[in-house]
Each structure stands twice: as C-alpha cells, then as structure tokens.
N, C-alpha and C positions, 0 to 999 in steps of 0.2 A: 477335674476342675469343673466348676459350676458354669452353665451355659450362659448366664448373665456376666460372669467375670470374663469368659473367653469371648463373648461378643464385645464386651468394653476393650480388651486387649486387641482384637481384630481392628476395630474402629480407630485406635489411637496409636498403634505401632507404626513405625516410620523406618525407612531405609537406613541401614547401619546400626539399628537397634540390636540388642542381644536379649533374647528372652531367657531368663533363668528360671528353671523349674527343678522342683525336688526329685521327681521321677517321671520318665516318660508316659507311663501309663495313666498319669494324672492329668495329661493334656488332652488326650482324645478318648471319644466314646469307645472306639474299637481300634483294631490294628489298621485297618483301611482308612478310618478317618484320621488317625494319628499320622499315617504316612502322608496323606493328602494335606493335612496342616503344615506338616514340616516342609513338604515340597514347596507349598504356597508361600511360606515364610521365606525359604531359600530363593524362590523366584522373585520376591519383593526386595531382597537384599537383606533380610533379617536372618540372624543366626540364632541358634538355640544351644544352651548349655544345660545338660542335665546332671545335677550334682550327684545323685545316686548311681545313675547309670554309666557315668564317666564318658558321656557322649558330648561332643563339642564340634558343631558344624563351623566354627570359624576357621577350620583348617581342612585342607583336603583329606587328611587322614580321618578326621572327624566325621565328614560326610560320607566316607568310604564305611566307616564303622556302622554308621547310621543305616546305610543301605544294605550291608550284609545283615545287620541285626533284623530289619525288616523283612528281607528275603528268607530268612530262616524262620522267622515267625510265620510268614505266608506259606512256606513249605510245610511246616508242622501242622497248620490248619487244614491244608489239603490232604495230608496223610491222615489226619484224625477223620476227615470227610470220607475218604476211601475206604477206611477201616469200618466206620459206621455202615456205610452202604453195603459192604461185604457182610457185616454181621446180620443187617436186616434181611439181605438176600438169603443167607443161610438159613435163618429162622423160618422164612416164608417157605423155603423147599422143605423144611422139616414139618410144615403144616401149622405154623405159629402165626397168630395174627398179632399186630401190634395195636396200640391205641387203648383208650379207655374202655372198659367192659360196659356193654349195653345195660340199661336198666338203672335202678337206684341202689345205692349201698344199703346193707341192711339196717345200719343205724339211722337211715333217712326215712325208712318206711314209716315209723309212728308220726313223724311230723308231717309227711305225705297224706297220711290217714286223717290227722287233724285238719290239715288244709282243706281236704275234701269236705269234711263234715262242716267246717265253718263256712266254706263257699256255698254248699247246698242249702244251708239255713237262710242265706241271702240277708242276713241281718247287719253284717259288717262290710265295709268297702274292701276292695282288694289291697289297698295299702294298709288298712286296719289289720287285715288278716296277716299280711306279710309282717307288719310291726309286732303283733302279739305273737307270732311264731319266731320272730327274731331272724327273718330271712328277706331276701330281696324280692322285688316283685317277679322279676324274671324267674327266679327259682321256684317261686309259688306256682306259676304258670307252668313251668317245666314238670313240677310234681303233679298238678292237675292233669297234664295231658298224659303223663305216664299211667295215671289212674283212670284214663279214659274218660274224662269229664269233657263235655262239650263246653268249650269257652266261647261264648257268644256275645250277648249284648254288653257294651262297655259299662262297667260299674266303677265309680270313683273309688 
C-alpha cells in the first residue's frame, strides 16, 4: 500500500472502523511494520479483515490467527538469519571472503581509461566528462581514483 494512502487511512480511521484489505502483505512495508500497524489498529479499536488471507481481527479467533501467523513469520525470519550466519562463518573458516571484489570489472576498464584521458586533457568539466561517458560523477571519480589520478582542484 502506498505510504500516502496509508497515511490518509491512519489520519482518518476511527474506533469501531473495519479496515478491509485484499492481502496482509499489501498493508505493511515489512513483517515488523505490518505487526506494528495491526497492533496499533487493534489498540485504537479498529479491526482488520484480509480477504485473501482469511484473517479477521473482529473475533478472538481472528486475532489469534493473526498473532500465530506473525509469530511463524518471525520464526522463519530468525531461522533464515541463523542459517545465513552459519553459512558465512563456514565460508570464512574455509578462507572465503564475501563482498564485492576489489578493483574494476574488466568491462569498465575502457571507460576508466577514457575518463582518465578526458580528465587529464582538462578541456571538459567533470559533469561533461560524466555525461559524455554516460556515467555518474561519483563513478567518474571512482574510476579516476582507481587509475591513481590525483583529484585536486574543483572543476565544474
């Protein structure tokens, strides 16, 4: 659900209203956000009916179903986190490192070389070089630093 729509709902919803949604995952940005929202709604006396998920907090059984659903989802997220940490630890024990490889990819080398040439010529501004090479200014500076160019005086 778009934030502007959600904000409008939050401003206008009143006690004893029932918020009807198509699917629970459309309401919150994340599981944590969804659980917080639903609990806030319940605290305000607002119930939720999810058509697709068959969740209806107007009844004690519906609130129980939602809380079980939320607990299982949190449990699943914790298990995934544990497995990910175990996998990373195992990889480190085998001498593997994570993250992006250092340096530039091979396909970026020609662009970095062209960036160096244009920068050294001093005829074009940094923005003009970036535009000409179809890269951002930050990428241009990254390429220049990679090639050992001293980036000194500000050039427009």
